[in-house]
PDB file of N, CA, C and O in Angstrom:
ATOM      1  N   MET A   1      40.486 118.750 114.258  1.00  0.00           N
ATOM      2  CA  MET A   1      40.966 118.938 113.758  1.00  0.00           C
ATOM      3  C   MET A   1      41.816 120.008 113.435  1.00  0.00           C
ATOM      4  O   MET A   1      42.089 120.237 112.257  1.00  0.00           O
ATOM      5  N   MET A   2      42.450 120.972 114.742  1.00  0.00           N
ATOM      6  CA  MET A   2      43.613 121.336 115.248  1.00  0.00           C
ATOM      7  C   MET A   2      44.600 120.646 115.894  1.00  0.00           C
ATOM      8  O   MET A   2      45.539 121.356 116.254  1.00  0.00           O
ATOM      9  N   MET A   3      44.695 119.269 116.202  1.00  0.00           N
ATOM     10  CA  MET A   3      45.619 118.700 116.622  1.00  0.00           C
ATOM     11  C   MET A   3      46.484 118.014 115.343  1.00  0.00           C
ATOM     12  O   MET A   3      47.697 117.808 115.390  1.00  0.00           O
ATOM     13  N   GLU A   4      45.407 117.627 113.913  1.00  0.00           N
ATOM     14  CA  GLU A   4      46.106 117.210 112.685  1.00  0.00           C
ATOM     15  C   GLU A   4      47.145 119.140 112.110  1.00  0.00           C
ATOM     16  O   GLU A   4      48.304 119.419 111.806  1.00  0.00           O
ATOM     17  N   GLY A   5      46.350 119.623 112.197  1.00  0.00           N
ATOM     18  CA  GLY A   5      47.275 120.845 112.037  1.00  0.00           C
ATOM     19  C   GLY A   5      48.524 121.080 112.508  1.00  0.00           C
ATOM     20  O   GLY A   5      49.367 121.390 111.666  1.00  0.00           O
ATOM     21  N   MET A   6      48.895 121.002 113.787  1.00  0.00           N
ATOM     22  CA  MET A   6      49.489 121.056 115.132  1.00  0.00           C
ATOM     23  C   MET A   6      50.076 119.993 113.950  1.00  0.00           C
ATOM     24  O   MET A   6      50.774 120.489 113.065  1.00  0.00           O
ATOM     25  N   ASN A   7      49.743 118.212 113.919  1.00  0.00           N
ATOM     26  CA  ASN A   7      51.216 117.502 113.508  1.00  0.00           C
ATOM     27  C   ASN A   7      52.007 117.964 112.559  1.00  0.00           C
ATOM     28  O   ASN A   7      53.231 118.096 112.554  1.00  0.00           O
ATOM     29  N   ASN A   8      51.086 118.235 111.629  1.00  0.00           N
ATOM     30  CA  ASN A   8      51.766 118.511 109.819  1.00  0.00           C
ATOM     31  C   ASN A   8      52.757 119.583 109.880  1.00  0.00           C
ATOM     32  O   ASN A   8      53.717 119.832 109.151  1.00  0.00           O
ATOM     33  N   MET A   9      52.106 120.398 111.355  1.00  0.00           N
ATOM     34  CA  MET A   9      53.946 121.592 111.259  1.00  0.00           C
ATOM     35  C   MET A   9      55.126 121.127 111.767  1.00  0.00           C
ATOM     36  O   MET A   9      56.188 121.748 111.725  1.00  0.00           O
ATOM     37  N   MET A  10      54.874 119.480 112.498  1.00  0.00           N
ATOM     38  CA  MET A  10      55.635 119.301 113.176  1.00  0.00           C
ATOM     39  C   MET A  10      56.758 118.480 112.016  1.00  0.00           C
ATOM     40  O   MET A  10      57.963 118.289 112.183  1.00  0.00           O
ATOM     41  N   GLY A  11      55.988 118.130 110.942  1.00  0.00           N
ATOM     42  CA  GLY A  11      56.618 117.040 110.513  1.00  0.00           C
ATOM     43  C   GLY A  11      55.948 115.385 110.558  1.00  0.00           C
ATOM     44  O   GLY A  11      56.342 114.630 109.669  1.00  0.00           O
ATOM     45  N   PHE A  12      55.223 114.989 111.305  1.00  0.00           N
ATOM     46  CA  PHE A  12      54.586 113.939 111.961  1.00  0.00           C
ATOM     47  C   PHE A  12      53.423 113.339 110.734  1.00  0.00           C
ATOM     48  O   PHE A  12      53.022 112.191 110.543  1.00  0.00           O
ATOM     49  N   GLY A  13      53.008 114.944 109.850  1.00  0.00           N
ATOM     50  CA  GLY A  13      52.041 114.120 108.987  1.00  0.00           C
ATOM     51  C   GLY A  13      52.263 113.559 107.806  1.00  0.00           C
ATOM     52  O   GLY A  13      51.339 113.080 107.149  1.00  0.00           O
ATOM     53  N   SER A  14      53.746 113.552 107.327  1.00  0.00           N
ATOM     54  CA  SER A  14      53.881 112.482 106.204  1.00  0.00           C
ATOM     55  C   SER A  14      54.993 111.446 106.368  1.00  0.00           C
ATOM     56  O   SER A  14      55.793 111.869 107.203  1.00  0.00           O
ATOM     57  N   GLY A  15      55.368 110.183 105.865  1.00  0.00           N
ATOM     58  CA  GLY A  15      55.917 109.661 105.948  1.00  0.00           C
ATOM     59  C   GLY A  15      57.258 109.735 106.009  1.00  0.00           C
ATOM     60  O   GLY A  15      57.960 108.822 106.444  1.00  0.00           O
ATOM     61  N   LEU A  16      57.764 111.023 105.499  1.00  0.00           N
ATOM     62  CA  LEU A  16      58.787 111.413 105.551  1.00  0.00           C
ATOM     63  C   LEU A  16      59.657 111.835 106.809  1.00  0.00           C
ATOM     64  O   LEU A  16      60.733 111.295 107.066  1.00  0.00           O
ATOM     65  N   GLY A  17      59.068 112.894 107.604  1.00  0.00           N
ATOM     66  CA  GLY A  17      58.207 113.309 108.981  1.00  0.00           C
ATOM     67  C   GLY A  17      58.697 112.846 109.545  1.00  0.00           C
ATOM     68  O   GLY A  17      59.857 113.114 109.856  1.00  0.00           O
ATOM     69  N   TRP A  18      57.922 111.764 110.012  1.00  0.00           N
ATOM     70  CA  TRP A  18      58.612 110.792 110.880  1.00  0.00           C
ATOM     71  C   TRP A  18      60.086 109.655 110.894  1.00  0.00           C
ATOM     72  O   TRP A  18      60.825 109.213 111.773  1.00  0.00           O
ATOM     73  N   ILE A  19      60.013 109.557 109.839  1.00  0.00           N
ATOM     74  CA  ILE A  19      61.859 109.292 108.771  1.00  0.00           C
ATOM     75  C   ILE A  19      62.869 110.442 110.042  1.00  0.00           C
ATOM     76  O   ILE A  19      63.593 110.168 111.000  1.00  0.00           O
ATOM     77  N   ILE A  20      62.563 111.350 109.604  1.00  0.00           N
ATOM     78  CA  ILE A  20      63.281 112.493 109.712  1.00  0.00           C
ATOM     79  C   ILE A  20      64.050 112.347 111.647  1.00  0.00           C
ATOM     80  O   ILE A  20      65.073 112.262 112.326  1.00  0.00           O
ATOM     81  N   TRP A  21      61.956 112.439 111.651  1.00  0.00           N
ATOM     82  CA  TRP A  21      62.352 112.144 114.141  1.00  0.00           C
ATOM     83  C   TRP A  21      63.279 111.157 114.294  1.00  0.00           C
ATOM     84  O   TRP A  21      64.146 111.173 115.167  1.00  0.00           O
ATOM     85  N   ILE A  22      63.068 109.925 113.129  1.00  0.00           N
ATOM     86  CA  ILE A  22      63.343 108.454 113.776  1.00  0.00           C
ATOM     87  C   ILE A  22      65.230 108.238 113.409  1.00  0.00           C
ATOM     88  O   ILE A  22      65.945 107.450 114.028  1.00  0.00           O
ATOM     89  N   LEU A  23      65.602 108.950 112.524  1.00  0.00           N
ATOM     90  CA  LEU A  23      67.055 109.638 111.894  1.00  0.00           C
ATOM     91  C   LEU A  23      67.713 110.408 113.471  1.00  0.00           C
ATOM     92  O   LEU A  23      68.536 110.080 114.326  1.00  0.00           O
ATOM     93  N   LEU A  24      66.998 111.326 113.277  1.00  0.00           N
ATOM     94  CA  LEU A  24      67.426 112.321 114.400  1.00  0.00           C
ATOM     95  C   LEU A  24      67.525 111.849 115.881  1.00  0.00           C
ATOM     96  O   LEU A  24      68.357 112.132 116.743  1.00  0.00           O
ATOM     97  N   ILE A  25      66.342 110.979 115.920  1.00  0.00           N
ATOM     98  CA  ILE A  25      66.568 110.474 117.445  1.00  0.00           C
ATOM     99  C   ILE A  25      67.646 109.304 117.914  1.00  0.00           C
ATOM    100  O   ILE A  25      68.305 109.112 118.936  1.00  0.00           O
ATOM    101  N   GLY A  26      67.494 108.645 116.689  1.00  0.00           N
ATOM    102  CA  GLY A  26      68.579 107.420 116.537  1.00  0.00           C
ATOM    103  C   GLY A  26      70.509 108.629 116.357  1.00  0.00           C
ATOM    104  O   GLY A  26      71.545 108.306 116.938  1.00  0.00           O
ATOM    105  N   LEU A  27      70.447 109.156 115.969  1.00  0.00           N
ATOM    106  CA  LEU A  27      72.013 109.925 115.813  1.00  0.00           C
ATOM    107  C   LEU A  27      72.035 110.630 117.178  1.00  0.00           C
ATOM    108  O   LEU A  27      73.149 110.911 117.621  1.00  0.00           O
ATOM    109  N   ILE A  28      70.982 110.945 117.884  1.00  0.00           N
ATOM    110  CA  ILE A  28      71.375 111.221 119.567  1.00  0.00           C
ATOM    111  C   ILE A  28      71.543 109.871 120.335  1.00  0.00           C
ATOM    112  O   ILE A  28      72.124 110.036 121.408  1.00  0.00           O
ATOM    113  N   ILE A  29      71.328 109.092 120.175  1.00  0.00           N
ATOM    114  CA  ILE A  29      71.165 107.716 120.642  1.00  0.00           C
ATOM    115  C   ILE A  29      72.563 107.711 120.885  1.00  0.00           C
ATOM    116  O   ILE A  29      73.147 107.599 121.963  1.00  0.00           O
ATOM    117  N   LEU A  30      73.191 107.898 119.323  1.00  0.00           N
ATOM    118  CA  LEU A  30      74.476 107.279 119.034  1.00  0.00           C
ATOM    119  C   LEU A  30      75.418 107.481 119.429  1.00  0.00           C
ATOM    120  O   LEU A  30      76.172 106.660 119.952  1.00  0.00           O
ATOM    121  N   SER A  31      75.719 109.352 119.175  1.00  0.00           N
ATOM    122  CA  SER A  31      76.228 109.938 119.894  1.00  0.00           C
ATOM    123  C   SER A  31      76.362 110.257 121.406  1.00  0.00           C
ATOM    124  O   SER A  31      77.368 110.822 121.836  1.00  0.00           O
ATOM    125  N   VAL A  32      75.230 109.848 122.286  1.00  0.00           N
ATOM    126  CA  VAL A  32      75.529 109.527 123.377  1.00  0.00           C
ATOM    127  C   VAL A  32      76.313 107.978 124.017  1.00  0.00           C
ATOM    128  O   VAL A  32      76.972 108.067 125.052  1.00  0.00           O
ATOM    129  N   ARG A  33      76.228 107.173 123.602  1.00  0.00           N
ATOM    130  CA  ARG A  33      76.613 106.120 123.349  1.00  0.00           C
ATOM    131  C   ARG A  33      78.162 106.072 123.356  1.00  0.00           C
ATOM    132  O   ARG A  33      78.913 105.385 124.048  1.00  0.00           O
ATOM    133  N   THR A  34      78.499 107.208 122.171  1.00  0.00           N
ATOM    134  CA  THR A  34      79.853 106.897 121.427  1.00  0.00           C
ATOM    135  C   THR A  34      80.380 107.711 122.926  1.00  0.00           C
ATOM    136  O   THR A  34      80.921 106.905 123.683  1.00  0.00           O
ATOM    137  N   VAL A  35      80.316 109.230 123.515  1.00  0.00           N
ATOM    138  CA  VAL A  35      80.747 109.661 124.085  1.00  0.00           C
ATOM    139  C   VAL A  35      81.043 108.820 125.695  1.00  0.00           C
ATOM    140  O   VAL A  35      82.050 108.966 126.387  1.00  0.00           O
ATOM    141  N   ILE A  36      79.619 107.766 126.063  1.00  0.00           N
ATOM    142  CA  ILE A  36      80.057 107.044 127.249  1.00  0.00           C
ATOM    143  C   ILE A  36      80.928 105.489 127.448  1.00  0.00           C
ATOM    144  O   ILE A  36      81.379 104.863 128.407  1.00  0.00           O
ATOM    145  N   ASP A  37      80.865 105.308 126.046  1.00  0.00           N
ATOM    146  CA  ASP A  37      82.127 103.976 125.730  1.00  0.00           C
ATOM    147  C   ASP A  37      83.507 104.962 125.771  1.00  0.00           C
ATOM    148  O   ASP A  37      84.367 104.656 126.597  1.00  0.00           O
ATOM    149  N   ALA A  38      83.750 106.197 124.857  1.00  0.00           N
ATOM    150  CA  ALA A  38      84.588 107.331 125.226  1.00  0.00           C
ATOM    151  C   ALA A  38      85.543 107.083 126.844  1.00  0.00           C
ATOM    152  O   ALA A  38      86.671 106.672 127.117  1.00  0.00           O
ATOM    153  N   GLN A  39      84.578 107.497 127.492  1.00  0.00           N
ATOM    154  CA  GLN A  39      85.566 107.544 129.264  1.00  0.00           C
ATOM    155  C   GLN A  39      84.869 106.006 129.437  1.00  0.00           C
ATOM    156  O   GLN A  39      83.688 106.034 129.783  1.00  0.00           O
ATOM    157  N   ARG A  40      85.268 105.123 129.302  1.00  0.00           N
ATOM    158  CA  ARG A  40      85.163 103.731 130.152  1.00  0.00           C
ATOM    159  C   ARG A  40      85.674 103.139 129.496  1.00  0.00           C
ATOM    160  O   ARG A  40      85.705 101.913 129.383  1.00  0.00           O
ATOM    161  N   LYS A  41      86.360 104.241 128.733  1.00  0.00           N
ATOM    162  CA  LYS A  41      87.612 103.208 128.118  1.00  0.00           C
ATOM    163  C   LYS A  41      89.286 103.456 128.767  1.00  0.00           C
ATOM    164  O   LYS A  41      89.642 104.621 128.942  1.00  0.00           O
ATOM    165  N   PRO A  42      90.024 102.588 129.020  1.00  0.00           N
ATOM    166  CA  PRO A  42      91.189 102.990 130.136  1.00  0.00           C
ATOM    167  C   PRO A  42      91.795 103.827 129.173  1.00  0.00           C
ATOM    168  O   PRO A  42      91.738 103.512 127.984  1.00  0.00           O
ATOM    169  N   LEU A  43      92.596 105.264 129.690  1.00  0.00           N
ATOM    170  CA  LEU A  43      93.393 105.052 128.828  1.00  0.00           C
ATOM    171  C   LEU A  43      95.045 104.575 128.738  1.00  0.00           C
ATOM    172  O   LEU A  43      95.753 104.583 129.745  1.00  0.00           O
ATOM    173  N   ASP A  44      95.431 104.260 127.709  1.00  0.00           N
ATOM    174  CA  ASP A  44      96.498 103.578 127.189  1.00  0.00           C
ATOM    175  C   ASP A  44      97.364 104.195 126.556  1.00  0.00           C
ATOM    176  O   ASP A  44      97.621 104.327 125.360  1.00  0.00           O
ATOM    177  N   ARG A  45      98.131 104.857 128.238  1.00  0.00           N
ATOM    178  CA  ARG A  45      99.567 104.948 128.313  1.00  0.00           C
ATOM    179  C   ARG A  45     100.630 104.302 127.315  1.00  0.00           C
ATOM    180  O   ARG A  45     101.449 104.971 126.685  1.00  0.00           O
ATOM    181  N   GLU A  46     100.529 103.128 127.262  1.00  0.00           N
ATOM    182  CA  GLU A  46     101.909 101.659 126.168  1.00  0.00           C
ATOM    183  C   GLU A  46     101.834 102.392 124.595  1.00  0.00           C
ATOM    184  O   GLU A  46     100.831 102.934 124.132  1.00  0.00           O
ATOM    185  N   THR A  47     102.932 102.279 124.032  1.00  0.00           N
ATOM    186  CA  THR A  47     102.025 102.633 122.177  1.00  0.00           C
ATOM    187  C   THR A  47     102.618 101.026 122.243  1.00  0.00           C
ATOM    188  O   THR A  47     103.331 100.345 122.980  1.00  0.00           O
ATOM    189  N   THR A  48     101.631 100.844 120.632  1.00  0.00           N
ATOM    190  CA  THR A  48     102.252  99.354 120.669  1.00  0.00           C
ATOM    191  C   THR A  48     102.200  99.477 118.979  1.00  0.00           C
ATOM    192  O   THR A  48     101.302  99.772 118.191  1.00  0.00           O
ATOM    193  N   PHE A  49     103.390  99.163 118.851  1.00  0.00           N
ATOM    194  CA  PHE A  49     103.813  99.404 117.090  1.00  0.00           C
ATOM    195  C   PHE A  49     103.586  97.774 116.837  1.00  0.00           C
ATOM    196  O   PHE A  49     103.505  96.776 117.553  1.00  0.00           O
ATOM    197  N   SER A  50     103.517  98.135 115.102  1.00  0.00           N
ATOM    198  CA  SER A  50     103.508  97.303 113.857  1.00  0.00           C
ATOM    199  C   SER A  50     103.417  95.774 114.537  1.00  0.00           C
ATOM    200  O   SER A  50     102.516  94.964 114.319  1.00  0.00           O
ATOM    201  N   ASP A  51     104.367  95.613 115.259  1.00  0.00           N
ATOM    202  CA  ASP A  51     104.886  94.387 115.339  1.00  0.00           C
ATOM    203  C   ASP A  51     104.555  93.458 116.850  1.00  0.00           C
ATOM    204  O   ASP A  51     105.010  92.396 117.273  1.00  0.00           O
ATOM    205  N   GLY A  52     103.555  94.425 117.383  1.00  0.00           N
ATOM    206  CA  GLY A  52     102.846  93.926 118.190  1.00  0.00           C
ATOM    207  C   GLY A  52     103.507  94.441 119.650  1.00  0.00           C
ATOM    208  O   GLY A  52     102.873  94.633 120.688  1.00  0.00           O
ATOM    209  N   ASP A  53     104.940  94.610 119.448  1.00  0.00           N
ATOM    210  CA  ASP A  53     105.137  94.679 121.133  1.00  0.00           C
ATOM    211  C   ASP A  53     104.720  96.206 121.556  1.00  0.00           C
ATOM    212  O   ASP A  53     104.403  97.064 120.732  1.00  0.00           O
ATOM    213  N   THR A  54     104.759  96.356 122.606  1.00  0.00           N
ATOM    214  CA  THR A  54     104.434  97.619 123.523  1.00  0.00           C
ATOM    215  C   THR A  54     106.096  98.755 123.174  1.00  0.00           C
ATOM    216  O   THR A  54     107.201  98.502 122.695  1.00  0.00           O
ATOM    217  N   SER A  55     105.328 100.209 123.817  1.00  0.00           N
ATOM    218  CA  SER A  55     106.353 100.485 123.874  1.00  0.00           C
ATOM    219  C   SER A  55     107.563 100.091 125.406  1.00  0.00           C
ATOM    220  O   SER A  55     108.761 100.376 125.399  1.00  0.00           O
ATOM    221  N   THR A  56     107.002  99.566 126.292  1.00  0.00           N
ATOM    222  CA  THR A  56     108.325  99.035 127.297  1.00  0.00           C
ATOM    223  C   THR A  56     108.515  97.849 126.619  1.00  0.00           C
ATOM    224  O   THR A  56     108.772  98.085 125.439  1.00  0.00           O
ATOM    225  N   GLU A  57     108.502  97.021 126.800  1.00  0.00           N
ATOM    226  CA  GLU A  57     108.666  95.789 125.583  1.00  0.00           C
ATOM    227  C   GLU A  57     110.075  96.569 124.797  1.00  0.00           C
ATOM    228  O   GLU A  57     111.261  96.358 125.049  1.00  0.00           O
ATOM    229  N   VAL A  58     109.704  97.172 124.151  1.00  0.00           N
ATOM    230  CA  VAL A  58     111.351  97.820 122.897  1.00  0.00           C
ATOM    231  C   VAL A  58     111.916  98.789 123.937  1.00  0.00           C
ATOM    232  O   VAL A  58     112.718  99.571 123.427  1.00  0.00           O
ATOM    233  N   LEU A  59     111.788  98.907 124.835  1.00  0.00           N
ATOM    234  CA  LEU A  59     112.890  99.517 125.326  1.00  0.00           C
ATOM    235  C   LEU A  59     113.386  98.408 126.566  1.00  0.00           C
ATOM    236  O   LEU A  59     114.280  98.982 127.187  1.00  0.00           O
ATOM    237  N   LYS A  60     113.192  97.335 127.026  1.00  0.00           N
ATOM    238  CA  LYS A  60     113.359  96.429 127.842  1.00  0.00           C
ATOM    239  C   LYS A  60     114.133  95.466 126.295  1.00  0.00           C
ATOM    240  O   LYS A  60     115.321  95.148 126.363  1.00  0.00           O
ATOM    241  N   GLN A  61     113.637  95.252 125.539  1.00  0.00           N
ATOM    242  CA  GLN A  61     114.950  94.999 124.519  1.00  0.00           C
ATOM    243  C   GLN A  61     115.602  95.825 123.924  1.00  0.00           C
ATOM    244  O   GLN A  61     116.206  95.480 122.909  1.00  0.00           O
ATOM    245  N   ARG A  62     115.657  97.063 124.362  1.00  0.00           N
ATOM    246  CA  ARG A  62     117.036  97.869 123.488  1.00  0.00           C
ATOM    247  C   ARG A  62     117.887  97.629 124.938  1.00  0.00           C
ATOM    248  O   ARG A  62     119.117  97.681 124.931  1.00  0.00           O
ATOM    249  N   LEU A  63     117.251  97.407 125.972  1.00  0.00           N
ATOM    250  CA  LEU A  63     118.355  97.407 127.568  1.00  0.00           C
ATOM    251  C   LEU A  63     118.837  96.283 126.978  1.00  0.00           C
ATOM    252  O   LEU A  63     119.874  96.548 126.370  1.00  0.00           O
ATOM    253  N   ALA A  64     118.492  95.013 126.891  1.00  0.00           N
ATOM    254  CA  ALA A  64     119.575  94.178 126.733  1.00  0.00           C
ATOM    255  C   ALA A  64     120.044  93.561 125.696  1.00  0.00           C
ATOM    256  O   ALA A  64     120.492  92.441 125.452  1.00  0.00           O
ATOM    257  N   ARG A  65     119.732  95.098 124.807  1.00  0.00           N
ATOM    258  CA  ARG A  65     120.910  94.623 123.542  1.00  0.00           C
ATOM    259  C   ARG A  65     121.906  94.960 123.865  1.00  0.00           C
ATOM    260  O   ARG A  65     122.913  94.705 123.204  1.00  0.00           O
ATOM    261  N   GLY A  66     121.930  95.756 125.180  1.00  0.00           N
ATOM    262  CA  GLY A  66     123.308  96.599 125.678  1.00  0.00           C
ATOM    263  C   GLY A  66     123.144  98.170 124.687  1.00  0.00           C
ATOM    264  O   GLY A  66     124.076  98.951 124.499  1.00  0.00           O
ATOM    265  N   GLU A  67     121.607  98.356 124.114  1.00  0.00           N
ATOM    266  CA  GLU A  67     121.954  99.931 123.376  1.00  0.00           C
ATOM    267  C   GLU A  67     121.356 100.844 124.199  1.00  0.00           C
ATOM    268  O   GLU A  67     121.463 101.917 123.605  1.00  0.00           O
ATOM    269  N   ILE A  68     120.643 101.061 125.494  1.00  0.00           N
ATOM    270  CA  ILE A  68     120.831 101.866 126.534  1.00  0.00           C
ATOM    271  C   ILE A  68     121.360 101.475 128.164  1.00  0.00           C
ATOM    272  O   ILE A  68     121.300 100.331 128.615  1.00  0.00           O
ATOM    273  N   SER A  69     121.627 102.083 128.556  1.00  0.00           N
ATOM    274  CA  SER A  69     121.950 102.105 130.178  1.00  0.00           C
ATOM    275  C   SER A  69     120.507 101.644 130.642  1.00  0.00           C
ATOM    276  O   SER A  69     119.427 101.703 130.053  1.00  0.00           O
ATOM    277  N   VAL A  70     120.929 101.056 132.188  1.00  0.00           N
ATOM    278  CA  VAL A  70     119.758 101.349 133.185  1.00  0.00           C
ATOM    279  C   VAL A  70     119.627 102.457 133.507  1.00  0.00           C
ATOM    280  O   VAL A  70     118.515 102.774 133.928  1.00  0.00           O
ATOM    281  N   GLU A  71     120.673 103.471 133.444  1.00  0.00           N
ATOM    282  CA  GLU A  71     120.022 104.883 133.602  1.00  0.00           C
ATOM    283  C   GLU A  71     119.229 105.000 132.714  1.00  0.00           C
ATOM    284  O   GLU A  71     118.191 104.361 132.887  1.00  0.00           O
ATOM    285  N   GLU A  72     119.315 105.701 131.609  1.00  0.00           N
ATOM    286  CA  GLU A  72     118.705 105.545 130.134  1.00  0.00           C
ATOM    287  C   GLU A  72     117.398 104.939 130.610  1.00  0.00           C
ATOM    288  O   GLU A  72     116.867 105.619 131.488  1.00  0.00           O
ATOM    289  N   TYR A  73     116.579 103.579 130.183  1.00  0.00           N
ATOM    290  CA  TYR A  73     115.979 102.982 130.864  1.00  0.00           C
ATOM    291  C   TYR A  73     115.354 103.415 131.727  1.00  0.00           C
ATOM    292  O   TYR A  73     114.353 104.043 131.380  1.00  0.00           O
ATOM    293  N   ASP A  74     115.572 103.318 132.886  1.00  0.00           N
ATOM    294  CA  ASP A  74     114.019 104.517 134.199  1.00  0.00           C
ATOM    295  C   ASP A  74     114.101 105.404 133.400  1.00  0.00           C
ATOM    296  O   ASP A  74     112.904 105.401 133.111  1.00  0.00           O
ATOM    297  N   HIS A  75     114.356 105.888 133.016  1.00  0.00           N
ATOM    298  CA  HIS A  75     114.443 107.624 133.207  1.00  0.00           C
ATOM    299  C   HIS A  75     113.401 107.884 131.777  1.00  0.00           C
ATOM    300  O   HIS A  75     112.604 108.821 131.736  1.00  0.00           O
ATOM    301  N   LEU A  76     113.585 106.804 130.557  1.00  0.00           N
ATOM    302  CA  LEU A  76     112.915 106.779 129.862  1.00  0.00           C
ATOM    303  C   LEU A  76     111.256 105.846 129.976  1.00  0.00           C
ATOM    304  O   LEU A  76     110.308 106.084 129.228  1.00  0.00           O
ATOM    305  N   ARG A  77     111.252 104.808 131.068  1.00  0.00           N
ATOM    306  CA  ARG A  77     109.772 104.965 130.888  1.00  0.00           C
ATOM    307  C   ARG A  77     109.558 105.563 132.291  1.00  0.00           C
ATOM    308  O   ARG A  77     108.619 105.309 133.046  1.00  0.00           O
ATOM    309  N   GLN A  78     110.493 106.322 132.490  1.00  0.00           N
ATOM    310  CA  GLN A  78     109.487 107.142 133.332  1.00  0.00           C
ATOM    311  C   GLN A  78     108.852 107.864 133.007  1.00  0.00           C
ATOM    312  O   GLN A  78     107.708 108.031 133.431  1.00  0.00           O
ATOM    313  N   LYS A  79     109.469 108.588 132.052  1.00  0.00           N
ATOM    314  CA  LYS A  79     108.929 110.294 130.830  1.00  0.00           C
ATOM    315  C   LYS A  79     107.543 109.335 129.752  1.00  0.00           C
ATOM    316  O   LYS A  79     106.505 109.782 129.265  1.00  0.00           O
ATOM    317  N   MET A  80     108.029 108.169 129.716  1.00  0.00           N
ATOM    318  CA  MET A  80     106.098 107.169 129.357  1.00  0.00           C
ATOM    319  C   MET A  80     105.454 107.499 130.054  1.00  0.00           C
ATOM    320  O   MET A  80     104.585 108.331 129.792  1.00  0.00           O
ATOM    321  N   MET A  81     105.622 106.985 131.201  1.00  0.00           N
ATOM    322  CA  MET A  81     104.721 106.517 131.925  1.00  0.00           C
ATOM    323  C   MET A  81     103.565 108.268 133.138  1.00  0.00           C
ATOM    324  O   MET A  81     102.813 108.208 134.111  1.00  0.00           O
ATOM    325  N   GLN A  82     103.999 109.264 132.431  1.00  0.00           N
ATOM    326  CA  GLN A  82     103.989 110.625 132.332  1.00  0.00           C
ATOM    327  C   GLN A  82     103.248 110.887 131.859  1.00  0.00           C
ATOM    328  O   GLN A  82     103.040 112.082 131.650  1.00  0.00           O
TER     329      GLN A  82
END
C-alpha cells in the first residue's frame, strides 16, 4: 500500500507518467549521443564552396590564373591552416 503511494507521487501510477519518463530518458540519451558525435568529428579547416571546391583548391586556381603570386598563395594558405 505504501509503495503504491510512492509510485503515484513520482508519476509512475498513470500511463502519462510512464510516457514522460521514457521521453525524458530518450532526450538524455540523444543529448549524450550528440555531444559524443560532435567530439568525434574532426575539425574541418577547409571551407567547401557551393560548387564543391575547397578553399585550397580555389587558391590553387587563383595562382594558376595569375591572380595571386606564389608568396600570396603561401601566405593565404598558412592563414587558412591556423
